[in-house]
MOPAC internal coordinates of N, CA, C and O (Angstrom, degrees):
PM7 1SCF
backbone

  N    0.0000 0     0.00 0     0.00 0    0    0    0
  C    1.4492 1     0.00 0     0.00 0    1    0    0
  C    1.5270 1   109.84 1     0.00 0    2    1    0
  O    1.2310 1   121.29 1   -22.70 1    3    2    1
  N    1.3064 1   115.13 1   157.30 1    3    2    1
  C    1.4603 1   122.03 1   179.09 1    5    3    2
  C    1.5181 1   107.66 1  -119.86 1    6    5    3
  O    1.2310 1   120.53 1   -56.65 1    7    6    5
  N    1.3250 1   116.59 1   123.35 1    7    6    5
  C    1.4632 1   120.81 1   178.99 1    9    7    6
  C    1.5209 1   110.15 1   -73.31 1   10    9    7
  O    1.2310 1   121.04 1   -26.89 1   11   10    9
  N    1.3340 1   115.62 1   153.11 1   11   10    9
  C    1.4591 1   120.78 1   176.90 1   13   11   10
  C    1.5179 1   109.52 1   -58.50 1   14   13   11
  O    1.2310 1   120.03 1   -43.21 1   15   14   13
  N    1.3052 1   117.55 1   136.79 1   15   14   13
  C    1.4600 1   125.42 1   178.01 1   17   15   14
  C    1.5337 1   113.18 1    68.57 1   18   17   15
  O    1.2310 1   120.37 1  -163.70 1   19   18   17
  N    1.3312 1   116.89 1    16.30 1   19   18   17
  C    1.4617 1   121.47 1   176.54 1   21   19   18
  C    1.5269 1   108.77 1   -93.40 1   22   21   19
  O    1.2310 1   120.86 1   -45.23 1   23   22   21
  N    1.3300 1   115.97 1   134.77 1   23   22   21
  C    1.4658 1   120.06 1   175.10 1   25   23   22
  C    1.5323 1   107.68 1   -72.75 1   26   25   23
  O    1.2310 1   120.48 1   -38.01 1   27   26   25
  N    1.3282 1   116.68 1   141.99 1   27   26   25
  C    1.4546 1   118.93 1   177.82 1   29   27   26
  C    1.5195 1   110.34 1  -148.04 1   30   29   27
  O    1.2310 1   121.44 1   -19.92 1   31   30   29
  N    1.3105 1   114.85 1   160.08 1   31   30   29
  C    1.4594 1   121.82 1   176.18 1   33   31   30
  C    1.5169 1   107.55 1  -117.02 1   34   33   31
  O    1.2310 1   120.24 1   -54.15 1   35   34   33
  N    1.3051 1   117.14 1   125.85 1   35   34   33
  C    1.4564 1   123.14 1   177.62 1   37   35   34
  C    1.5222 1   107.19 1  -109.67 1   38   37   35
  O    1.2310 1   120.74 1   -61.15 1   39   38   37
  N    1.3158 1   116.19 1   118.85 1   39   38   37
  C    1.4661 1   120.62 1  -179.39 1   41   39   38
  C    1.5217 1   109.80 1  -108.79 1   42   41   39
  O    1.2310 1   121.00 1   -47.70 1   43   42   41
  N    1.3119 1   115.69 1   132.30 1   43   42   41
  C    1.4570 1   122.22 1   172.74 1   45   43   42
  C    1.5226 1   107.17 1  -116.33 1   46   45   43
  O    1.2310 1   121.07 1   -59.32 1   47   46   45
  N    1.3096 1   115.55 1   120.68 1   47   46   45
  C    1.4636 1   119.86 1   177.48 1   49   47   46
  C    1.5085 1   108.32 1  -119.76 1   50   49   47
  O    1.2310 1   121.65 1   -22.29 1   51   50   49
  N    1.2897 1   114.44 1   157.71 1   51   50   49
  C    1.4515 1   119.42 1  -179.57 1   53   51   50
  C    1.5223 1   108.22 1  -131.54 1   54   53   51
  O    1.2310 1   120.72 1   -48.89 1   55   54   53
  N    1.3292 1   116.22 1   131.11 1   55   54   53
  C    1.4637 1   119.96 1   172.20 1   57   55   54
  C    1.5277 1   107.61 1  -129.49 1   58   57   55
  O    1.2310 1   119.97 1    12.21 1   59   58   57
  N    1.3080 1   117.66 1  -167.79 1   59   58   57
  C    1.4646 1   120.11 1  -174.95 1   61   59   58
  C    1.5214 1   112.48 1   -65.95 1   62   61   59
  O    1.2310 1   119.78 1   156.66 1   63   62   61
  N    1.3372 1   118.02 1   -23.34 1   63   62   61
  C    1.4634 1   120.66 1  -178.45 1   65   63   62
  C    1.5221 1   113.54 1   -87.66 1   66   65   63
  O    1.2310 1   120.09 1   147.56 1   67   66   65
  N    1.3315 1   117.43 1   -32.44 1   67   66   65
  C    1.4559 1   118.94 1  -177.77 1   69   67   66
  C    1.5073 1   112.40 1   160.62 1   70   69   67
  O    1.2310 1   121.66 1    14.35 1   71   70   69
  N    1.3372 1   114.43 1  -165.65 1   71   70   69
  C    1.4513 1   121.97 1  -179.89 1   73   71   70
  C    1.5201 1   110.17 1   -82.19 1   74   73   71
  O    1.2310 1   120.66 1   -37.75 1   75   74   73
  N    1.3159 1   116.34 1   142.25 1   75   74   73
  C    1.4544 1   122.06 1   175.15 1   77   75   74
  C    1.5337 1   106.66 1  -119.85 1   78   77   75
  O    1.2310 1   120.31 1   -54.89 1   79   78   77
  N    1.3259 1   117.02 1   125.11 1   79   78   77
  C    1.4570 1   122.40 1  -179.10 1   81   79   78
  C    1.5248 1   108.26 1  -109.92 1   82   81   79
  O    1.2310 1   120.61 1   -49.69 1   83   82   81
  N    1.3468 1   116.45 1   130.31 1   83   82   81
  C    1.4530 1   121.50 1   179.96 1   85   83   82
  C    1.5165 1   108.94 1  -138.75 1   86   85   83
  O    1.2310 1   120.60 1   -45.22 1   87   86   85
  N    1.3524 1   116.45 1   134.78 1   87   86   85
  C    1.4619 1   122.67 1   177.74 1   89   87   86
  C    1.5160 1   108.30 1  -109.76 1   90   89   87
  O    1.2310 1   120.90 1   -54.90 1   91   90   89
  N    1.3374 1   115.88 1   125.10 1   91   90   89
  C    1.4723 1   122.65 1  -177.32 1   93   91   90
  C    1.5244 1   109.39 1    51.38 1   94   93   91
  O    1.2310 1   119.98 1    47.79 1   95   94   93
  N    1.3239 1   117.64 1  -132.21 1   95   94   93
  C    1.4661 1   120.87 1   179.80 1   97   95   94
  C    1.5198 1   112.10 1  -104.18 1   98   97   95
  O    1.2310 1   120.06 1  -166.23 1   99   98   97
  N    1.3521 1   117.49 1    13.77 1   99   98   97
  C    1.4614 1   120.88 1   176.57 1  101   99   98
  C    1.5282 1   108.83 1   -67.39 1  102  101   99
  O    1.2310 1   121.26 1   -18.23 1  103  102  101
  N    1.3161 1   115.20 1   161.77 1  103  102  101
  C    1.4635 1   119.07 1   176.77 1  105  103  102
  C    1.5202 1   110.57 1   -62.32 1  106  105  103
  O    1.2310 1   120.17 1   -29.42 1  107  106  105
  N    1.3187 1   117.28 1   150.58 1  107  106  105
  C    1.4747 1   119.33 1  -178.49 1  109  107  106
  C    1.5299 1   111.60 1   -69.94 1  110  109  107
  O    1.2310 1   121.30 1   -27.77 1  111  110  109
  N    1.3262 1   115.11 1   152.23 1  111  110  109
  C    1.4578 1   121.39 1   172.35 1  113  111  110
  C    1.5273 1   108.35 1   -71.99 1  114  113  111
  O    1.2310 1   119.99 1   -17.49 1  115  114  113
  N    1.3470 1   117.62 1   162.51 1  115  114  113
  C    1.4711 1   118.61 1   175.93 1  117  115  114
  C    1.5329 1   109.53 1   -58.39 1  118  117  115
  O    1.2310 1   120.61 1   -33.29 1  119  118  117
  N    1.3258 1   116.44 1   146.71 1  119  118  117
  C    1.4620 1   119.14 1  -174.79 1  121  119  118
  C    1.5337 1   111.22 1   -69.92 1  122  121  119
  O    1.2310 1   121.77 1   -24.22 1  123  122  121
  N    1.3289 1   114.21 1   155.78 1  123  122  121
  C    1.4566 1   122.34 1   177.76 1  125  123  122
  C    1.5160 1   107.73 1  -112.66 1  126  125  123
  O    1.2310 1   120.71 1   -52.30 1  127  126  125
  N    1.3276 1   116.24 1   127.70 1  127  126  125
  C    1.4687 1   119.51 1   179.83 1  129  127  126
  C    1.5200 1   110.04 1   -63.37 1  130  129  127
  O    1.2310 1   120.95 1   -33.59 1  131  130  129
  N    1.3190 1   115.79 1   146.41 1  131  130  129
  C    1.4645 1   119.68 1   176.70 1  133  131  130
  C    1.5178 1   109.06 1  -121.68 1  134  133  131
  O    1.2310 1   121.81 1   -27.11 1  135  134  133
  N    1.3219 1   114.15 1   152.89 1  135  134  133
  C    1.4622 1   119.11 1  -178.38 1  137  135  134
  C    1.5248 1   112.31 1  -111.17 1  138  137  135
  O    1.2310 1   120.67 1   172.99 1  139  138  137
  N    1.3225 1   116.32 1    -7.01 1  139  138  137
  C    1.4632 1   119.02 1   178.35 1  141  139  138
  C    1.5254 1   108.61 1  -121.29 1  142  141  139
  O    1.2310 1   120.16 1   -29.87 1  143  142  141
  N    1.3241 1   117.29 1   150.13 1  143  142  141
  C    1.4683 1   118.76 1   177.73 1  145  143  142
  C    1.5302 1   111.02 1   -68.84 1  146  145  143
  O    1.2310 1   121.16 1   -35.21 1  147  146  145
  N    1.3183 1   115.38 1   144.79 1  147  146  145
  C    1.4555 1   121.99 1  -179.23 1  149  147  146
  C    1.5273 1   111.65 1   -54.62 1  150  149  147
  O    1.2310 1   119.75 1   142.00 1  151  150  149
  N    1.3098 1   118.08 1   -38.00 1  151  150  149
  C    1.4612 1   122.62 1  -177.26 1  153  151  150
  C    1.5251 1   112.62 1   -65.44 1  154  153  151
  O    1.2310 1   119.72 1   164.02 1  155  154  153
  N    1.3232 1   118.13 1   -15.98 1  155  154  153
  C    1.4697 1   121.62 1  -178.52 1  157  155  154
  C    1.5256 1   112.87 1   -84.13 1  158  157  155
  O    1.2310 1   119.81 1   170.24 1  159  158  157
  N    1.3175 1   117.96 1    -9.76 1  159  158  157
  C    1.4681 1   121.08 1  -177.43 1  161  159  158
  C    1.5258 1   108.88 1   -74.49 1  162  161  159
  O    1.2310 1   120.74 1   -52.41 1  163  162  161
  N    1.3238 1   116.19 1   127.59 1  163  162  161
  C    1.4593 1   120.31 1  -179.33 1  165  163  162
  C    1.5273 1   112.80 1  -119.98 1  166  165  163
  O    1.2310 1   119.58 1   166.85 1  167  166  165
  N    1.3492 1   118.40 1   -13.15 1  167  166  165
  C    1.4517 1   120.33 1   177.83 1  169  167  166
  C    1.5238 1   109.48 1  -156.72 1  170  169  167
  O    1.2310 1   121.55 1   -18.01 1  171  170  169
  N    1.3440 1   114.63 1   161.99 1  171  170  169
  C    1.4589 1   122.23 1   177.24 1  173  171  170
  C    1.5163 1   108.89 1  -124.52 1  174  173  171
  O    1.2310 1   120.46 1   -34.19 1  175  174  173
  N    1.3140 1   116.73 1   145.81 1  175  174  173
  C    1.4605 1   122.19 1   173.80 1  177  175  174
  C    1.5196 1   106.73 1  -115.78 1  178  177  175
  O    1.2310 1   120.59 1   -59.94 1  179  178  177
  N    1.3364 1   116.48 1   120.06 1  179  178  177
  C    1.4590 1   122.02 1  -179.81 1  181  179  178
  C    1.5130 1   108.71 1  -109.94 1  182  181  179
  O    1.2310 1   120.64 1   -47.88 1  183  182  181
  N    1.3313 1   116.38 1   132.12 1  183  182  181
  C    1.4626 1   121.14 1   179.45 1  185  183  182
  C    1.5124 1   109.39 1  -128.44 1  186  185  183
  O    1.2310 1   120.84 1   -32.99 1  187  186  185
  N    1.3056 1   116.01 1   147.01 1  187  186  185
  C    1.4531 1   120.43 1   176.77 1  189  187  186
  C    1.5128 1   110.94 1   136.60 1  190  189  187
  O    1.2310 1   121.57 1    -3.56 1  191  190  189
  N    1.3110 1   114.60 1   176.44 1  191  190  189
  C    1.4554 1   121.59 1  -178.62 1  193  191  190
  C    1.5252 1   108.69 1   -99.82 1  194  193  191
  O    1.2310 1   120.69 1   -97.59 1  195  194  193
  N    1.3228 1   116.29 1    82.41 1  195  194  193
  C    1.4551 1   121.41 1  -178.70 1  197  195  194
  C    1.5187 1   109.28 1  -156.35 1  198  197  195
  O    1.2310 1   121.10 1   -17.22 1  199  198  197
  N    1.3256 1   115.49 1   162.78 1  199  198  197
  C    1.4582 1   121.35 1   176.36 1  201  199  198
  C    1.5196 1   108.16 1  -103.09 1  202  201  199
  O    1.2310 1   120.72 1   -48.03 1  203  202  201
  N    1.3068 1   116.23 1   131.97 1  203  202  201
  C    1.4589 1   121.18 1  -179.36 1  205  203  202
  C    1.5212 1   108.91 1   -96.52 1  206  205  203
  O    1.2310 1   120.55 1   -55.15 1  207  206  205
  N    1.3283 1   116.55 1   124.85 1  207  206  205
  C    1.4572 1   121.17 1   177.47 1  209  207  206
  C    1.5019 1   112.63 1   -95.25 1  210  209  207
  O    1.2310 1   120.26 1   151.47 1  211  210  209
  N    1.3272 1   117.11 1   -28.53 1  211  210  209
  C    1.4605 1   120.98 1  -178.68 1  213  211  210
  C    1.5250 1   109.13 1  -162.19 1  214  213  211
  O    1.2310 1   120.58 1   -43.21 1  215  214  213
  N    1.3298 1   116.50 1   136.79 1  215  214  213
  C    1.4623 1   123.39 1   170.92 1  217  215  214
  C    1.5122 1   106.29 1  -138.51 1  218  217  215
  O    1.2310 1   120.45 1   -47.34 1  219  218  217
  N    1.3097 1   116.75 1   132.66 1  219  218  217
  C    1.4569 1   118.31 1   178.66 1  221  219  218
  C    1.5099 1   112.12 1  -175.91 1  222  221  219
  O    1.2310 1   121.45 1   -15.62 1  223  222  221
  N    1.3159 1   114.82 1   164.38 1  223  222  221
  C    1.4571 1   122.30 1   174.61 1  225  223  222
  C    1.5159 1   106.33 1   -99.84 1  226  225  223
  O    1.2310 1   120.99 1   -72.64 1  227  226  225
  N    1.3225 1   115.72 1   107.36 1  227  226  225
  C    1.4649 1   120.85 1  -172.39 1  229  227  226
  C    1.5292 1   109.33 1  -136.71 1  230  229  227
  O    1.2310 1   120.87 1   -15.30 1  231  230  229
  N    1.3408 1   115.95 1   164.70 1  231  230  229
  C    1.4726 1   118.36 1   174.73 1  233  231  230
  C    1.5231 1   110.76 1   -61.90 1  234  233  231
  O    1.2310 1   120.29 1   -24.47 1  235  234  233
  N    1.3159 1   117.06 1   155.53 1  235  234  233
  C    1.4617 1   122.02 1  -175.14 1  237  235  234
  C    1.5209 1   113.46 1   -59.54 1  238  237  235
  O    1.2310 1   119.71 1   148.25 1  239  238  237
  N    1.3142 1   118.16 1   -31.75 1  239  238  237
  C    1.4671 1   121.66 1  -177.16 1  241  239  238
  C    1.5212 1   113.01 1   -81.67 1  242  241  239
  O    1.2310 1   118.98 1   176.72 1  243  242  241
  N    1.3287 1   119.55 1    -3.28 1  243  242  241
  C    1.4625 1   123.45 1  -177.12 1  245  243  242
  C    1.5204 1   110.61 1   -67.13 1  246  245  243
  O    1.2310 1   120.27 1   -45.16 1  247  246  245
  N    1.3546 1   117.10 1   134.84 1  247  246  245
  C    1.4713 1   122.80 1   175.63 1  249  247  246
  C    1.5292 1   108.39 1  -104.48 1  250  249  247
  O    1.2310 1   119.23 1   -67.84 1  251  250  249
  N    1.3294 1   119.08 1   112.16 1  251  250  249
  C    1.4701 1   121.11 1  -177.23 1  253  251  250
  C    1.5173 1   114.28 1   -83.59 1  254  253  251
  O    1.2310 1   119.53 1  -163.05 1  255  254  253
  N    1.3206 1   118.49 1    16.95 1  255  254  253
  C    1.4534 1   121.40 1  -177.79 1  257  255  254
  C    1.5280 1   109.23 1  -144.19 1  258  257  255
  O    1.2310 1   120.71 1   -26.64 1  259  258  257
  N    1.3133 1   116.25 1   153.36 1  259  258  257
  C    1.4749 1   118.86 1   178.64 1  261  259  258
  C    1.5275 1   110.12 1   -78.63 1  262  261  259
  O    1.2310 1   119.99 1   -24.05 1  263  262  261
  N    1.3257 1   117.63 1   155.95 1  263  262  261
  C    1.4603 1   120.20 1   177.47 1  265  263  262
  C    1.5380 1   111.45 1   -71.85 1  266  265  263
  O    1.2310 1   120.52 1   -21.63 1  267  266  265
  N    1.3321 1   116.60 1   158.37 1  267  266  265
  C    1.4624 1   121.96 1   176.18 1  269  267  266
  C    1.5272 1   108.40 1   -58.94 1  270  269  267
  O    1.2310 1   120.44 1   -44.89 1  271  270  269
  N    1.3320 1   116.77 1   135.11 1  271  270  269
  C    1.4577 1   121.40 1  -178.60 1  273  271  270
  C    1.5217 1   113.50 1    91.77 1  274  273  271
  O    1.2310 1   119.96 1   173.81 1  275  274  273
  N    1.3344 1   117.68 1    -6.19 1  275  274  273
  C    1.4618 1   121.98 1   178.94 1  277  275  274
  C    1.5256 1   108.94 1   -66.07 1  278  277  275
  O    1.2310 1   120.52 1   -43.99 1  279  278  277
  N    1.3240 1   116.60 1   136.01 1  279  278  277
  C    1.4672 1   121.02 1  -179.08 1  281  279  278
  C    1.5192 1   111.26 1  -104.64 1  282  281  279
  O    1.2310 1   121.43 1   -40.29 1  283  282  281
  N    1.3261 1   114.86 1   139.71 1  283  282  281
  C    1.4623 1   122.67 1   174.78 1  285  283  282
  C    1.5196 1   106.54 1  -122.00 1  286  285  283
  O    1.2310 1   120.76 1   -42.34 1  287  286  285
  N    1.3209 1   116.15 1   137.66 1  287  286  285
  C    1.4568 1   120.53 1  -179.32 1  289  287  286
  C    1.5251 1   109.79 1  -112.97 1  290  289  287
  O    1.2310 1   120.84 1   -56.55 1  291  290  289
  N    1.3286 1   116.00 1   123.45 1  291  290  289
  C    1.4607 1   122.03 1   172.04 1  293  291  290
  C    1.5116 1   107.00 1   -89.30 1  294  293  291
  O    1.2310 1   120.36 1   -48.26 1  295  294  293
  N    1.3272 1   116.92 1   131.74 1  295  294  293
  C    1.4591 1   121.25 1   178.47 1  297  295  294
  C    1.5257 1   110.12 1  -125.92 1  298  297  295
  O    1.2310 1   121.04 1   -33.34 1  299  298  297
  N    1.3222 1   115.61 1   146.66 1  299  298  297
  C    1.4557 1   120.13 1   173.53 1  301  299  298
  C    1.5293 1   108.85 1   -69.30 1  302  301  299
  O    1.2310 1   120.03 1   -27.01 1  303  302  301
  N    1.3302 1   117.55 1   152.99 1  303  302  301
  C    1.4636 1   119.83 1   174.36 1  305  303  302
  C    1.5265 1   110.81 1   -59.33 1  306  305  303
  O    1.2310 1   120.50 1   -23.88 1  307  306  305
  N    1.3074 1   116.64 1   156.12 1  307  306  305
  C    1.4606 1   122.44 1  -179.26 1  309  307  306
  C    1.5220 1   110.96 1   -53.43 1  310  309  307
  O    1.2310 1   121.17 1   -47.52 1  311  310  309
  N    1.3349 1   115.36 1   132.48 1  311  310  309
  C    1.4558 1   121.37 1   178.58 1  313  311  310
  C    1.5141 1   114.08 1    90.00 1  314  313  311
  O    1.2310 1   120.15 1   172.46 1  315  314  313
  N    1.3419 1   117.32 1    -7.54 1  315  314  313
  C    1.4596 1   119.97 1  -179.72 1  317  315  314
  C    1.5247 1   109.46 1  -105.21 1  318  317  315
  O    1.2310 1   121.10 1   -18.95 1  319  318  317
  N    1.3406 1   115.50 1   161.05 1  319  318  317
  C    1.4653 1   122.43 1   179.75 1  321  319  318
  C    1.5240 1   108.26 1  -131.29 1  322  321  319
  O    1.2310 1   121.01 1   -15.04 1  323  322  321
  N    1.3356 1   115.67 1   164.96 1  323  322  321
  C    1.4676 1   119.25 1   172.14 1  325  323  322
  C    1.5196 1   107.39 1   -78.40 1  326  325  323
  O    1.2310 1   120.40 1   -46.67 1  327  326  325
  N    1.3294 1   116.85 1   133.33 1  327  326  325
  C    1.4601 1   120.49 1  -172.04 1  329  327  326
  C    1.5285 1   114.04 1   -62.43 1  330  329  327
  O    1.2310 1   119.13 1   157.48 1  331  330  329
  N    1.3258 1   119.26 1   -22.52 1  331  330  329
  C    1.4636 1   120.50 1  -178.51 1  333  331  330
  C    1.5361 1   112.46 1   -91.48 1  334  333  331
  O    1.2310 1   119.75 1   171.89 1  335  334  333
  N    1.3397 1   118.08 1    -8.11 1  335  334  333
  C    1.4656 1   120.24 1  -177.31 1  337  335  334
  C    1.5332 1   109.39 1  -154.66 1  338  337  335
  O    1.2310 1   120.51 1   -94.03 1  339  338  337
  N    1.3078 1   116.64 1    85.97 1  339  338  337
  C    1.4600 1   120.97 1  -176.95 1  341  339  338
  C    1.5222 1   112.85 1   -65.38 1  342  341  339
  O    1.2310 1   119.98 1   152.69 1  343  342  341
  N    1.3359 1   117.65 1   -27.31 1  343  342  341
  C    1.4574 1   120.07 1  -173.50 1  345  343  342
  C    1.5303 1   113.18 1   -95.72 1  346  345  343
  O    1.2310 1   120.02 1   170.97 1  347  346  345
  N    1.3141 1   117.58 1    -9.03 1  347  346  345
  C    1.4554 1   120.98 1   177.41 1  349  347  346
  C    1.5221 1   111.14 1   -83.77 1  350  349  347
  O    1.2310 1   120.83 1   -15.24 1  351  350  349
  N    1.3229 1   116.02 1   164.76 1  351  350  349
  C    1.4642 1   120.27 1   176.09 1  353  351  350
  C    1.5262 1   107.69 1   -70.08 1  354  353  351
  O    1.2310 1   119.35 1   -55.54 1  355  354  353
  N    1.3371 1   118.84 1   124.46 1  355  354  353
  C    1.4737 1   120.70 1  -172.85 1  357  355  354
  C    1.5305 1   112.51 1   -77.51 1  358  357  355
  O    1.2310 1   120.76 1  -108.96 1  359  358  357
  N    1.3517 1   116.15 1    71.04 1  359  358  357
  C    1.4600 1   121.15 1  -179.84 1  361  359  358
  C    1.5186 1   110.64 1  -136.90 1  362  361  359
  O    1.2310 1   121.06 1   -23.49 1  363  362  361
  N    1.3337 1   115.58 1   156.51 1  363  362  361
  C    1.4664 1   123.12 1   174.81 1  365  363  362
  C    1.5228 1   106.56 1  -132.71 1  366  365  363
  O    1.2310 1   119.96 1   -53.71 1  367  366  365
  N    1.3369 1   117.68 1   126.29 1  367  366  365
  C    1.4555 1   123.39 1  -178.55 1  369  367  366
  C    1.5257 1   109.68 1   -95.39 1  370  369  367
  O    1.2310 1   120.53 1   -47.51 1  371  370  369
  N    1.3463 1   116.59 1   132.49 1  371  370  369
  C    1.4574 1   122.19 1   177.02 1  373  371  370
  C    1.5283 1   108.24 1  -125.68 1  374  373  371
  O    1.2310 1   120.11 1   -35.54 1  375  374  373
  N    1.3340 1   117.39 1   144.46 1  375  374  373
  C    1.4587 1   122.64 1  -175.51 1  377  375  374
  C    1.5292 1   110.29 1  -121.17 1  378  377  375
  O    1.2310 1   120.72 1   -42.26 1  379  378  377
  N    1.3452 1   116.22 1   137.74 1  379  378  377
  C    1.4607 1   121.94 1   176.82 1  381  379  378
  C    1.5331 1   109.15 1   -71.21 1  382  381  379
  O    1.2310 1   120.77 1   -56.72 1  383  382  381
  N    1.3328 1   116.12 1   123.28 1  383  382  381
  C    1.4604 1   122.31 1  -176.64 1  385  383  382
  C    1.5360 1   110.68 1   -90.41 1  386  385  383
  O    1.2310 1   120.40 1    -5.93 1  387  386  385
  N    1.3253 1   116.83 1   174.07 1  387  386  385
  C    1.4670 1   121.68 1  -178.25 1  389  387  386
  C    1.5232 1   113.19 1   -63.67 1  390  389  387
  O    1.2310 1   119.90 1   156.18 1  391  390  389
  N    1.3356 1   117.79 1   -23.82 1  391  390  389
  C    1.4689 1   120.55 1   178.90 1  393  391  390
  C    1.5269 1   112.03 1   -83.12 1  394  393  391
  O    1.2310 1   120.21 1  -177.87 1  395  394  393
  N    1.3443 1   117.21 1     2.13 1  395  394  393
  C    1.4563 1   120.82 1   178.12 1  397  395  394
  C    1.5168 1   114.13 1    88.87 1  398  397  395
  O    1.2310 1   120.39 1   178.28 1  399  398  397
  N    1.3236 1   116.87 1    -1.72 1  399  398  397
  C    1.4685 1   120.53 1   179.52 1  401  399  398
  C    1.5252 1   109.31 1  -105.32 1  402  401  399
  O    1.2310 1   120.90 1   -25.26 1  403  402  401
  N    1.3225 1   115.89 1   154.74 1  403  402  401
  C    1.4592 1   120.53 1   176.38 1  405  403  402
  C    1.5198 1   109.23 1   -85.02 1  406  405  403
  O    1.2310 1   120.69 1   -36.42 1  407  406  405
  N    1.3541 1   116.29 1   143.58 1  407  406  405
  C    1.4524 1   118.85 1   175.79 1  409  407  406
  C    1.5147 1   107.96 1   -60.43 1  410  409  407
  O    1.2310 1   120.94 1   -34.29 1  411  410  409
  N    1.2999 1   115.81 1   145.71 1  411  410  409
  C    1.4592 1   120.48 1  -173.66 1  413  411  410
  C    1.5231 1   110.47 1  -113.13 1  414  413  411
  O    1.2310 1   120.53 1   -71.05 1  415  414  413
  N    1.3344 1   116.60 1   108.95 1  415  414  413
  C    1.4622 1   118.25 1   177.42 1  417  415  414
  C    1.5292 1   111.00 1   -69.38 1  418  417  415
  O    1.2310 1   121.01 1   -14.32 1  419  418  417
  N    1.3117 1   115.68 1   165.68 1  419  418  417
  C    1.4586 1   120.84 1   175.98 1  421  419  418
  C    1.5311 1   107.33 1   -76.58 1  422  421  419
  O    1.2310 1   120.81 1   -85.72 1  423  422  421
  N    1.3232 1   116.05 1    94.28 1  423  422  421
  C    1.4712 1   120.72 1  -174.05 1  425  423  422
  C    1.5253 1   112.22 1   -64.95 1  426  425  423
  O    1.2310 1   119.27 1   163.78 1  427  426  425
  N    1.3259 1   119.00 1   -16.22 1  427  426  425
  C    1.4639 1   119.56 1  -178.81 1  429  427  426
  C    1.5286 1   111.39 1   -66.11 1  430  429  427
  O    1.2310 1   119.84 1   158.57 1  431  430  429
  N    1.3400 1   117.91 1   -21.43 1  431  430  429
  C    1.4687 1   119.33 1   178.97 1  433  431  430
  C    1.5297 1   111.84 1   -97.15 1  434  433  431
  O    1.2310 1   120.00 1   178.05 1  435  434  433
  N    1.3280 1   117.60 1    -1.95 1  435  434  433
  C    1.4662 1   120.99 1   179.81 1  437  435  434
  C    1.5234 1   109.39 1  -115.58 1  438  437  435
  O    1.2310 1   121.06 1   -80.98 1  439  438  437
  N    1.3226 1   115.58 1    99.02 1  439  438  437
  C    1.4595 1   119.54 1   176.76 1  441  439  438
  C    1.5177 1   108.55 1  -129.15 1  442  441  439
  O    1.2310 1   121.23 1   -48.68 1  443  442  441
  N    1.3174 1   115.26 1   131.32 1  443  442  441
  C    1.4569 1   120.15 1   178.51 1  445  443  442
  C    1.5316 1   108.68 1   -82.86 1  446  445  443
  O    1.2310 1   120.81 1   -48.99 1  447  446  445
  N    1.3282 1   116.06 1   131.01 1  447  446  445
  C    1.4631 1   121.04 1  -179.99 1  449  447  446
  C    1.5219 1   108.93 1  -136.20 1  450  449  447
  O    1.2310 1   120.94 1   -18.91 1  451  450  449
  N    1.3144 1   115.80 1   161.09 1  451  450  449
  C    1.4559 1   120.90 1   172.45 1  453  451  450
  C    1.5167 1   108.05 1   -84.36 1  454  453  451
  O    1.2310 1   119.35 1   -51.27 1  455  454  453
  N    1.3278 1   118.85 1   128.73 1  455  454  453
  C    1.4659 1   119.20 1   178.51 1  457  455  454
  C    1.5280 1   109.70 1   -67.24 1  458  457  455
  O    1.2310 1   120.59 1   -46.10 1  459  458  457
  N    1.3214 1   116.48 1   133.90 1  459  458  457
  C    1.4645 1   120.54 1  -179.33 1  461  459  458
  C    1.5148 1   109.25 1  -126.34 1  462  461  459
  O    1.2310 1   120.75 1   -22.53 1  463  462  461
  N    1.2960 1   116.17 1   157.47 1  463  462  461
  C    1.4666 1   120.23 1   179.74 1  465  463  462
  C    1.5251 1   111.42 1   -85.72 1  466  465  463
  O    1.2310 1   119.84 1   177.33 1  467  466  465
  N    1.3289 1   117.92 1    -2.67 1  467  466  465
  C    1.4632 1   119.95 1   179.57 1  469  467  466
  C    1.5199 1   111.45 1   -84.74 1  470  469  467
  O    1.2310 1   120.01 1   167.86 1  471  470  469
  N    1.3240 1   117.58 1   -12.14 1  471  470  469
  C    1.4578 1   121.84 1   176.93 1  473  471  470
  C    1.5283 1   108.49 1   -84.07 1  474  473  471
  O    1.2310 1   119.79 1   -35.02 1  475  474  473
  N    1.3040 1   118.00 1   144.98 1  475  474  473
  C    1.4580 1   122.00 1   179.39 1  477  475  474
  C    1.5150 1   108.90 1  -102.94 1  478  477  475
  O    1.2310 1   119.55 1   -62.24 1  479  478  477
  N    1.3278 1   118.46 1   117.76 1  479  478  477
  C    1.4595 1   121.93 1  -178.87 1  481  479  478
  C    1.5283 1   110.79 1   -70.77 1  482  481  479
  O    1.2310 1   120.56 1   131.42 1  483  482  481
  N    1.3270 1   116.54 1   -48.58 1  483  482  481
  C    1.4602 1   120.09 1   178.81 1  485  483  482
  C    1.5221 1   107.12 1  -139.60 1  486  485  483
  O    1.2310 1   120.85 1   -86.71 1  487  486  485
  N    1.3003 1   115.97 1    93.29 1  487  486  485
  C    1.4584 1   121.33 1  -174.36 1  489  487  486
  C    1.5286 1   112.13 1   -73.27 1  490  489  487
  O    1.2310 1   119.72 1   174.21 1  491  490  489
  N    1.3127 1   118.14 1    -5.79 1  491  490  489
  C    1.4578 1   119.63 1   179.94 1  493  491  490
  C    1.5220 1   111.90 1   -88.99 1  494  493  491
  O    1.2310 1   119.97 1   173.92 1  495  494  493
  N    1.3187 1   117.66 1    -6.08 1  495  494  493
  C    1.4865 1   120.05 1   179.57 1  497  495  494
  C    1.5176 1   110.30 1   -63.81 1  498  497  495
  O    1.2310 1   120.42 1   -41.37 1  499  498  497
  N    1.3035 1   116.80 1   138.63 1  499  498  497
  C    1.4549 1   121.38 1   177.10 1  501  499  498
  C    1.5057 1   107.54 1  -109.42 1  502  501  499
  O    1.2310 1   121.57 1   -42.39 1  503  502  501
  N    1.2745 1   114.59 1   137.61 1  503  502  501
  C    1.4606 1   119.99 1  -179.79 1  505  503  502
  C    1.5270 1   110.06 1  -100.88 1  506  505  503
  O    1.2310 1   120.57 1   -40.73 1  507  506  505
  N    1.3093 1   116.51 1   139.27 1  507  506  505
  C    1.4677 1   121.45 1   178.01 1  509  507  506
  C    1.5069 1   109.01 1  -101.00 1  510  509  507
  O    1.2310 1   121.93 1   -31.75 1  511  510  509
  N    1.3480 1   113.92 1   148.25 1  511  510  509
  C    1.4624 1   119.03 1   175.72 1  513  511  510
  C    1.4738 1   110.21 1   -92.36 1  514  513  511
  O    1.2310 1   120.10 1   180.00 1  515  514  513

């Protein structure tokens, strides 16, 4: 069984006898006979109340997810800066947690903007003549 809000991997394999369905590392379900060759499949239709992270036809050893602790870096497009820190490197680091999800920063404070000269960096500066 799969608990609500639990990440899971559903594997479909095909051999000469039929389809083999396996969830996570549990034992496979009994195979289902197939009437068409595996090579003839060109698309999949997925139904249900779930979020799909990856679907593909890949070798059996393929891992469709990053390992726990894997870091992903969000960067602003070239020429843009983060609006709260024009002089810092415009990146945000996110790490894959034990539940399989990446930590989620407060995106409301991270906005990429074009630096403009109409903004005042330090309006308290006094200029001498």
